[in-house]
C-alpha positions in Angstrom: 189.2 126.2 43.1 188.1 122.8 42.9 190.1 121.9 46.3 188.3 124.8 48.0 185.0 123.1 47.4 186.1 119.7 48.7 184.8 118.4 51.8 187.3 117.8 54.6 188.5 114.6 55.3 187.9 112.6 58.3 191.6 112.9 59.2 191.5 116.6 59.6 188.8 116.5 61.9 190.1 114.0 64.0 194.0 114.5 64.3 196.1 111.3 64.5 197.5 110.6 68.1 201.1 111.8 68.7 204.0 109.7 68.5 204.8 110.2 72.0 201.5 108.3 72.6 199.5 111.1 74.4 195.8 111.2 74.2 194.8 113.7 71.5 192.8 116.9 72.6 188.8 116.3 72.6 186.7 118.4 70.9 183.5 119.1 73.5 180.2 119.1 72.0 178.0 122.5 72.1 175.3 122.2 74.6 171.5 122.8 73.5 169.5 125.5 75.1 166.2 123.8 77.2 163.1 123.6 75.2 160.9 126.4 75.7 157.3 125.8 77.5 154.7 125.9 74.9 152.2 129.0 75.3 149.2 126.4 74.7 150.1 124.5 77.9 150.3 127.8 80.0 147.3 129.2 78.4 145.2 125.6 79.3 146.6 125.7 82.8 145.2 129.4 83.5 142.0 128.1 81.9 142.0 125.3 84.3 142.5 127.4 87.4 140.2 129.9 86.6 137.5 127.3 86.1 138.2 125.6 89.5 138.3 129.1 91.3 135.0 129.6 89.7 133.5 126.7 90.7 134.7 127.0 94.5 133.2 130.6 94.5 129.9 129.4 93.1 129.7 126.5 95.7 130.4 129.1 98.4 127.8 131.5 97.2 125.1 128.9 96.4 125.3 127.1 99.7 126.1 129.7 102.2 126.6 128.5 105.9 123.1 127.7 107.5 122.0 130.2 110.4 121.6 128.6 114.0 118.2 126.6 114.5 118.9 124.9 110.9 120.4 121.6 109.8 120.9 119.9 106.3 121.6 116.5 104.9 121.6 115.2 101.4 119.1 112.3 100.0 116.9 111.4 97.1 113.4 111.8 96.4 111.3 108.4 96.8 107.8 107.3 96.7 105.9 104.5 97.7 105.8 101.8 95.2 103.0 99.3 94.6 103.1 96.0 92.8 100.1 94.8 90.6 99.8 91.4 90.9 97.5 88.6 90.0 95.1 86.7 92.6 94.9 83.5 90.7 97.1 81.7 88.2 96.3 82.5 84.5 97.4 84.2 81.2 97.6 88.0 80.6 95.3 88.8 77.9 95.8 92.5 77.7 98.0 95.2 79.2 96.4 98.6 78.8 99.3 100.9 79.9 102.8 101.1 79.4 105.8 102.5 81.4 105.6 106.2 82.5 102.1 106.4 81.9 100.1 108.4 84.6 97.0 106.5 85.8 94.2 107.2 88.2 92.5 105.4 90.8 90.3 102.4 89.5 91.9 102.8 86.0 91.8 99.3 84.2 95.5 98.2 83.7 95.4 94.4 82.9 93.0 92.0 81.8 93.5 88.2 82.5 92.2 85.6 80.2 88.8 84.1 82.1 87.7 81.5 79.8 88.1 78.6 82.3 86.3 80.8 85.1 83.3 81.6 82.5 83.0 77.9 82.0 83.2 77.2 85.9 80.6 79.7 86.2 78.1 78.1 83.8 78.9 74.7 85.5 78.0 76.2 89.2 74.8 77.9 87.5 73.8 74.4 86.4 74.4 73.1 90.0 72.4 75.8 91.4 69.4 75.3 89.1 69.7 71.4 90.1 69.8 72.2 93.7 66.6 74.6 93.5 64.9 71.7 91.6 66.0 69.4 94.8 64.4 71.7 97.4 61.3 71.6 95.3 61.4 67.9 95.2 62.0 67.5 99.1 59.4 69.7 99.8 57.1 67.6 97.5 58.1 64.6 99.8 57.4 66.5 103.0 53.6 66.6 101.9 53.4 63.0 100.9 54.8 62.2 104.1 52.7 64.4 105.9 49.5 62.7 103.8 50.8 59.3 104.9 51.2 60.5 108.5 47.7 61.7 108.5 46.4 58.2 107.1 48.4 56.4 109.5 46.8 58.2 112.4 43.5 57.4 111.0 44.3 53.7 110.4 45.3 53.5 114.3 42.1 55.1 115.4 40.2 52.6 113.3 42.1 49.5 114.8 41.6 51.0 118.0 37.8 51.0 117.5 37.9 47.4 116.0 40.1 46.3 119.3 37.6 48.0 121.6 34.4 46.4 120.2 36.4 43.0 119.9 37.2 43.5 123.7 33.8 44.3 124.5 32.3 41.1 122.6 34.8 39.0 124.2 34.0 40.2 127.9 30.2 39.5 127.0 30.8 35.8 126.1 33.1 35.4 129.1 29.8 36.2 131.2 27.5 34.1 129.2 29.6 31.1 129.1 29.0 30.8 132.8 25.2 30.3 132.1 25.9 28.3 128.8 24.2 31.1 127.1 26.7 30.9 124.3 29.0 28.0 123.3 32.7 27.7 123.9 33.3 28.0 120.2 31.9 31.3 120.2 34.1 32.4 123.2 36.9 31.2 121.5 36.2 33.2 118.4 35.6 36.2 120.4 38.9 35.8 122.1 40.7 35.3 118.6 39.0 38.6 117.4 40.0 40.4 120.2 43.6 39.3 120.1 43.7 40.1 116.1 42.4 43.7 116.7 44.9 44.2 119.4 47.7 43.2 116.9 46.3 45.4 114.4 46.3 48.5 116.7 50.1 47.6 117.3 50.8 47.5 113.5 48.7 50.8 112.8 50.8 52.6 115.4 54.1 51.1 113.7 53.1 52.2 110.6 52.2 55.6 111.9 55.8 55.8 113.8 57.3 54.7 110.3 55.3 57.6 108.4 56.7 60.3 111.1 60.1 59.3 110.7 59.9 59.4 106.9 58.3 62.9 107.5 61.6 63.9 109.5 63.8 62.5 106.7 62.0 64.5 104.1 62.4 67.6 106.0 66.2 66.9 106.4 66.3 66.6 102.8 64.8 69.9 102.1 67.6 71.3 104.6 70.2 69.4 102.4 68.7 70.7 99.4 68.6 74.4 100.6 72.2 74.0 101.7 73.3 72.8 98.6 71.3 76.0 96.7 73.3 78.0 99.3 76.6 76.3 98.2 76.0 76.8 94.5 75.2 80.5 95.1 78.2 80.7 96.8 80.4 79.1 94.4 78.8 81.4 91.7 79.9 84.6 93.7 83.4 83.2 94.2 83.7 82.5 90.5 82.2 86.0 90.0 84.8 87.7 92.3 87.6 85.9 90.6 86.6 87.0 87.2 86.3 90.7 88.6 89.7 90.1 90.1 91.2 89.2 86.5 90.5 93.0 85.6 93.3 94.6 87.3 92.8 98.2 88.4 94.8 100.9 89.8 94.4 101.2 93.6 95.9 104.8 93.7 96.8 107.7 91.4 100.4 107.4 90.3 102.7 106.5 87.4 103.8 103.3 86.0 107.3 102.5 86.7 108.1 99.2 85.4 106.1 96.2 83.1 107.4 93.1 84.8 105.7 90.6 82.8 104.4 90.9 79.4 101.3 89.9 77.3 100.5 86.2 76.8 102.6 85.3 79.8 101.2 82.6 82.4 101.7 83.8 86.0 101.2 82.0 89.3 99.0 83.3 91.8 100.5 86.7 93.1 102.7 87.1 89.7 103.6 90.8 89.6 102.6 92.3 86.1 103.2 96.2 86.8 105.1 98.3 89.4 103.5 101.7 90.2 104.6 104.6 91.9 102.3 106.3 94.1 102.7 110.0 93.3 100.4 110.8 96.4 103.0 109.9 98.9 106.5 111.2 97.7 109.3 112.1 100.2 113.0 112.3 100.8 115.0 110.6 103.2 118.2 112.0 104.5 120.3 111.5 107.5 121.7 113.7 110.6 124.1 113.5 113.2 123.2 112.7 116.9 123.3 116.4 118.1 120.6 117.5 115.4 118.7 114.6 115.1 117.7 114.8 118.5 116.2 118.1 118.1 114.2 117.1 114.9 110.5 116.8 116.2 107.7 115.5 114.1 106.0 118.1 112.2 109.0 120.3 111.5 109.3 122.3 108.6 111.7 121.1 105.9 112.8 122.7 102.6 113.9 120.4 99.8 116.1 121.6 97.1 116.8 119.3 94.2 120.0 119.4 92.2 117.8 118.9 88.7 115.9 122.1 89.8 117.8 124.2 92.5 115.4 127.2 91.3 112.4 125.7 93.2 112.1 125.2 96.8 109.9 122.3 98.0 108.1 122.5 101.2 107.4 119.2 103.3 107.1 118.1 107.0 109.1 115.6 109.0 106.9 112.3 109.3 109.5 109.7 110.5 112.6 109.8 113.0 114.5 106.7 113.1 114.9 105.5 116.9 118.0 103.6 115.7 121.2 104.6 114.3 122.3 103.9 110.9 125.8 102.3 109.5 127.3 102.7 113.0 129.1 100.0 115.5 126.8 97.9 117.5 128.4 99.5 121.0 129.6 102.9 120.9 131.4 103.6 124.4 132.8 107.1 124.1 130.9 110.4 123.8 132.9 111.2 120.6 132.0 108.4 118.5 128.5 108.8 119.7 128.3 112.1 118.0 129.1 110.3 115.0 125.7 108.4 114.8 123.8 109.1 112.0 119.8 109.0 112.2 117.2 108.3 109.4 115.0 111.5 108.7 111.8 111.3 106.4 110.2 114.5 105.0 107.0 114.0 103.4 105.6 116.4 100.8 101.9 117.4 101.2 99.3 115.3 99.2 98.0 118.4 98.3 100.8 120.1 96.8 101.7 116.7 94.9 98.0 116.6 93.2 98.7 120.5 91.9 102.1 119.5 90.4 101.7 115.6 89.9 102.8 115.9 86.0 106.1 117.3 87.4 106.8 114.7 90.1 110.1 112.7 89.7 111.3 110.0 91.9 115.0 109.3 92.3 116.4 112.7 92.0 119.0 113.7 94.3 119.1 116.8 96.4 119.5 118.6 99.9 116.9 118.6 102.9 117.0 121.6 105.1 115.2 121.0 108.4 114.1 123.8 110.9 115.4 122.4 114.4 114.3 125.7 115.9 110.6 126.5 115.3 111.9 130.5 115.6 114.7 130.2 113.6 114.5 132.1 110.4 114.9 130.9 106.7 117.7 132.3 104.7 116.8 134.3 101.5 118.0 131.5 99.5 115.3 129.1 100.9 112.5 131.5 100.5 112.8 132.6 97.1 111.1 130.3 94.4 109.2 128.2 97.0 106.5 125.9 95.5 102.9 126.7 96.3 
């Protein structure tokens, strides 16, 4: 009983070699059956095939072939960007908007520090008051010079009269000396008096001329003082304009896209603070090959379908057709190669439609543009349903 339960010895499983030296008979191992494919893998493969077929069918049904007279190209919604920058160097005092805010034309966006400009304006105003006083002083000097001129003219007339009297007395003495009616001494005195009167006339005329020159100088001082007044007023207006430009306002309706600078930063003249998107100038740029681009005309109807909202059809108009092909070799010799040239087309959405839907306008969204090459071509039903009005 015990021997029946014992494990067979190694020698019983592998017989000893025969005494003749012949190789023992070998026992062939049993072959294992191939592993069965997991039903989970088969099910996953069927699901992937079904999803791929469904996507292919959806692509075919949602993007059917276009009828003759229409063409399409993919593009991205873009808008005109505006940089809000400083006119003069300064420090940012306030930024009143954030990224993503909708803004209207004339809205205050940024205020710059204007302490130095205010000080310069006070200085210019003081210079203006000084210039005004200078004008009044110069005018008073003119009146003084005019009075001196009148006095000088009177002195000239007086000296002329004295010279005329002295000359007549000298002439009588010249006649009387011939008859010894007067002495030689009297004649000499009359001659001296005549020469003295003549010299006095010359001196009076010279003084009158100097007075007239002083009057001209006084008038020039008035002109200079008035010019100083104008310069001071111009300086005040310039500073006031700089102060006004330190309050940055939005030039158009739109949306804040980026804040380039932050509160407290010191910027040079022309430093950017905000980047705006003009939501009144929104368009899509797409490309068409030579054969189709050559048939596009300005003002052609375009239907835009965005990937993010394919249920809406956005109408647009062609406003630009490039006259130079894009991403092509410099020289194209064969007709086949020329047909591959791609031209840039720009379709602009009407500003009226944008104003009605300004809160829903998003830039950067990709989509498709369908352009009408033939005005008589009919739009397919898929490009008529959901047309945004």
